[in-house]
N, C-alpha and C positions, 0 to 999 in steps of 0.2 A: 318345863319344856318337854312336853310329851313328844316322843319320836326321836329325841336327841339321844336317849340312852342306847337304843339298839345301834344307832349310827356310831356312837362313840365306842361301843363294843367291837364293831367291825373295823374301826380305824385305830383301835388301841395299839396294835403292833407298830404303827408308824408314828405314834405320838411319843416324842422323847423330850420335848421342851414345852414350856408354858404357852408359847405362841402357837404351837401346834394345836393345843386344846382350844385356844381362842378362835383359831381359824375354823375348827370343827363346829363351834357354836355359831359363828357368823354364817357359815355355809347352811346350817339348818334353818336359820332365820330367813334366808333367801328362798329356801325350799318352801317354808311355811307361807310365803307371800306369792307363791305361784311360779317360781323359777325352778328350772332343772339344770343340772350341771352337764356341760358338753364335753369338757376335758380340761387338761392342764396346758399352760403355754399360750402364747399369743396366736398361733396358727392352728387351724383345725387339723385333726388327724384322720386317718382312714377309718371308715365304719364307725363314725361317731353316732351316739344316740343319747337322748336326754335321759338323765338318771338322777335319783334322789341321793345316790351315794357319792362319795368323793372318788375321783378317778385315780388310777395308778400313777404314782410319782408326784402326787400333789404336794408332798412335804420335802421334795428333793432339795430345794433351795430354802434354807432357813432364814434368809435375809429378805427375799422378795418372793412372795407366793403369787402365782398367776393362775387364775381360773376363769373359765368362760361359762356363761349361763344363757339360757333362753327361756322365755316365758312359755307357759303351757299352750297359749293361743298363738305362739310364733310371732307375736306383734313386736317384741323387743328382744334384743340380744345384748347382754352385758359383758364387759371385760373388767374383771376384778383384779386389782394389784394391791397386795398387802405388804407394805414396806416397814421393816423394823428400824426404828431410830432409837437407839439406847433401850430404854425400858418401855417404849410406846410403840404402838402399831398404827400406821397411817393407812386407812382404807381408801383407795382411790378407785371409783367405779365409773365407767363410761358406757353410755347407751350408744351402740354403734350406729343405730338407725337415725337417731336424732342428734348425735354428737353432744348430748348433754353429759355433764360431768358432776359427780357428787363425791364428797370426801368427808371422812370422819376420823378423828384421832382418838384412840383408846389406850388407856394405861393398862397394860397387861395385868399388873398386880391388883387392879380394882375388880377384876372378874375371874381370875384364876388363882387357885391355891397350888403353887408349884410342888409342894411336898405331898400332894394327894393325886398325882397324875394316874395312879393305878385304881383309884376309887371314884367312880362316876358321881356318886352321891355327895362327895366332898370336894371335888375338883372345881366346880363352878360356884360362884357367889355373885350377888347382885344381878341375878338373871333378869329381873323385871327391868332394871335400868338398862341392861345390855339390849334387851328387845326394843325398848323405847328409843335408844340411840340409833339402832339400825333402821327402825321404821321411819324416824323423823329425819335422819341424816342421809339415807340412801334411797329407801323405797319411795317416800313421798316426793322428793325432788325429781326423780327419774320417771315417775308415773305420769302419764298424760293427764291434763286437767279433766275433771269429770264433765262429761258432755251434759249440757243443760237440756232438759226435756223440751223439745220444741213442740209447742201446741199449735196444731194446724188451725187456722182461722175457720170458724164455722161458716159454711156456705149460706149466703143470704137466701132467705125464703122468697119464693116468687110472690107470695101473698103480700109481702111488705113493699114490693116495688110496683110502680105504675106500669100500665100495659105498654106505654110508649117509652120505657126506660132504655136509654142507650148509654153505656159506659164511656163512649167516645165523644158524646155530645157535651158541649160546655153547659154547665148547669145554669138555669135562669137566675137573674139577679134577684127576682122576687120569688119567695117560696110559694109553692102551689097552695091555693086556697086563701092566700092573704089578700086583703082588700087593697084595691088600687089607691095610690095616694091622691088626695084631693088637690089638684093643681089650682092655683089662683086664676080668677077670671081674666081673660085677655084684656078686658076693659078696665081692670083694676088699675089704680095708680101705681101699683107695685109691679105691673107687668112690663118690666124693663126689656127692651129689645123688640117689642111688638111692632114698632114703626119700621124696623129693619126688615122684618119678615113680610110686611105688607105696606110698602111705602105709600100706596094710593088708598089705603083703607081709612084714612082720617084719624088714625090713632096718634098718640103722643109718646115721646120718650125715646125715639130712635135717633140714629146719627145720619140717616139718609134724608136729604131735603126733598120735599115734595115740590116738583117744579110748578104745580098748579096752585101752590099756596105761597103767597108773598105777604107775610105779616098778618094775614087774616085767614081763617079756615074756610074751606070750600067743601061742597059735598064730595064724598068719596067716589071713585070711579072703579067699576068692576072690569078688570082687563079681560075676563072671559067673555064679556059681551061684545068685545071688539072695540077698536078705536077708529073712528071714521077717517078714511083716507090713509090709515096706517096699517091696521090689523083687521082682518075679517073676524066676525064672531066665531068663537071656538078655537081661535089660534092659541090662546093661553088656557090651559086646563083650569078648571075651577079650583081655587084654593092654592094654586101654585104661586111661588114667589115671582114677582115681575118687577124688573127694574125698567122704568120708562126710558125711552130713547127719543131724541129729537124734540123739537117744540110741539107740544100737544095743544090741539084746539086752535080755532081761527080767531078766538076773541082775546088772544094774548095782547096785552097793552104794550105799546112801544115797539120800535123796530127790532128785528131779530139781528143780534150782532153778527151772526154768520152771514147775513145778506149784505153787510156793509164791507167795502174794501178797507184794508188796513191803511192807516195814514201814510201818505207818501209812497203808495204802491207803484205810482207811475214815475217816481223820481229815480232815474238810473243811478244816481249817486248814493242812494240810501242803502 
């Protein structure tokens, strides 16, 4: 534990109990992980500055040690309370900025030789275990999660985009360069609905009845050429859907039901 020896030498006059030596070791581990001590007690004092040394009066209360720390980058401030419970020390540390709390319980006899408080080289034992307990129980829980490196997406090259590319435009259903699908012929028996699109075209398979056909086919009529007495030529655009209206043609067989009065139309009691 390099660096702890000069610290222990400076604090030796205040070390009178095994827990004092343990606090000295815990303090140095916090320093090793980038923290500096601000002072003792819960509240800040005048003219405080970050230091690697223990502050004056740090050992005044042998039952509850209270120390405050701040990271070297000023990102975190810790409040350390070490509470003695019989032969164990409970370390309770709170990050004041995030309100995160971590705690570790240490058996003093596992890390301190009480009969060698005057000899630094003999006072500490199981130092590697102590360092691991501090790092895993206090440093790791209070440290912010490592920021994952955010890789900026590479800008798309202009050469890979078409000249008329527009990110706000809805992409076409068919990829560029793909062959158009081969639609079945309108005259195919599978061209369902062709009669609905062109009821006068002489096709089959629709649900709209051709008024010119009554149980036998007739030549198709092109509405764009006009209907004598009904529509002038050009009234219906070529290829447009046209639903006929009214009786077409003069050669219609039989009387027109629209020209006959309904039965009993002159009966006032009907």
